[in-house]
C-alpha positions in Angstrom: 1.3 9.3 20.9 -0.3 10.1 17.5 3.2 10.9 16.2 4.3 7.4 16.9 1.1 6.0 15.2 1.7 8.0 12.1 5.4 7.4 12.1 5.0 3.7 11.7 3.0 4.3 8.5 5.6 6.7 7.2 8.5 4.3 7.9 6.5 1.4 6.3 5.6 3.6 3.3 9.2 4.5 2.6 10.4 0.9 3.0 7.6 -0.4 0.9 8.3 2.2 -1.8 11.8 0.8 -2.0 10.4 -2.7 -2.8 8.1 -1.2 -5.5 11.1 0.6 -7.1 13.1 -2.6 -7.1 10.1 -4.4 -8.8 10.0 -1.6 -11.3 13.6 -2.1 -12.1 13.0 -5.9 -12.5 10.1 -5.2 -14.9 12.2 -2.8 -16.9 15.0 -5.3 -17.3 12.6 -8.0 -18.4 11.0 -5.5 -20.9 14.4 -4.6 -22.2 15.1 -8.2 -23.0 12.2 -8.0 -25.5 10.8 -11.5 -24.8 7.3 -11.4 -26.4 6.1 -14.4 -24.2 7.0 -12.4 -21.1 5.0 -9.4 -22.3 1.9 -11.5 -22.7 2.3 -13.6 -19.6 -0.2 -13.3 -16.7 2.8 -13.0 -14.3 3.9 -9.9 -16.1 0.4 -8.4 -15.7 0.2 -9.3 -12.0 3.6 -7.9 -11.2 2.8 -4.8 -13.1 -0.3 -4.4 -11.0 1.7 -5.0 -7.9 4.1 -2.4 -8.9 1.5 0.3 -9.6 -0.7 -0.5 -6.6 2.4 -0.8 -4.3 3.6 2.6 -5.4 0.2 4.2 -4.6 -0.2 2.3 -1.3 3.4 3.2 -0.1 2.7 6.9 -0.8 -0.7 6.7 0.9 1.1 5.3 4.0 3.6 8.2 3.9 0.9 10.9 3.4 -1.7 9.5 5.7 0.9 8.8 8.4 1.9 12.5 8.2 -1.7 13.6 8.4 -2.4 11.4 11.4 0.5 13.2 13.2 -1.2 16.6 12.4 -4.8 15.7 13.5 -6.5 16.3 16.8 -8.2 12.9 16.9 -8.5 10.2 19.5 -5.5 8.0 19.6 -7.7 4.9 19.4 -9.3 5.9 16.1 -6.0 7.1 14.7 -4.5 3.7 15.5 -7.4 1.9 13.8 -6.8 3.9 10.6 -3.1 3.3 10.8 -3.5 -0.5 11.2 -6.2 -0.7 8.5 -3.9 1.2 6.1 -1.0 -1.2 6.8 -3.3 -4.2 6.3 -4.6 -2.7 3.1 -1.2 -2.3 1.6 0.0 -5.7 2.7 -3.1 -7.6 1.8 -3.8 -5.8 -1.5 -0.6 -5.1 -3.4 1.5 -7.4 -1.2 -0.7 -10.4 -2.2 -0.2 -9.4 -5.9 3.6 -9.6 -5.3 3.2 -13.1 -3.8 0.9 -14.2 -6.6 3.5 -13.0 -9.1 6.2 -14.9 -7.3 4.1 -18.1 -7.7 2.0 -18.3 -4.5 -1.3 -18.6 -6.4 -3.7 -18.6 -3.4 -2.4 -15.2 -2.3 -4.6 -13.4 -4.8 -7.7 -14.6 -2.9 -6.7 -12.3 0.0 -6.2 -9.2 -2.1 -9.9 -8.1 -1.9 -9.6 -7.9 1.9 -6.8 -5.4 1.4 -9.0 -3.4 -1.0 -11.8 -3.3 1.5 -9.4 -2.3 4.2 -8.3 0.6 2.1 -11.8 1.7 1.4 -12.6 1.7 5.1 -9.4 3.6 5.8 -10.3 6.3 3.3 -13.8 6.7 4.8 -12.3 7.0 8.3 -9.7 9.5 7.0 -12.5 11.6 5.5 -14.1 11.7 8.9 -10.9 12.5 10.8 -9.9 15.3 8.4 -13.5 16.8 8.7 -13.2 16.7 12.5 -10.2 18.9 12.3 -6.5 19.6 12.3 -4.5 20.9 15.2 -5.5 24.5 16.0 
């Protein structure tokens, strides 16, 4: 069961990493054009943050998904961590993506994603302390 819980985070992480790579290519093309107005625009800054945070959050989903598969932990708690991590990525860097695409109100949801990630890390510290498979 825990393998399926961790697997969804790993699949999401790889898929999300593809989107961050595509955003990175987009930002590189825009930078190559040398438009000084683009470099100073808030959209550039927000999309740059979405790219950086999205990379980190996709890798966190891959690594934590794998760790969940290796832990001896209650499936319920592992599932809570898994869902909080997905919510964290979608609501944090995902809302930055939407803000960069012109959906201004999305940025207001980003702090919920950050809080979700903090709770995820605290729960993971507990799960790792409890132990790995013997």
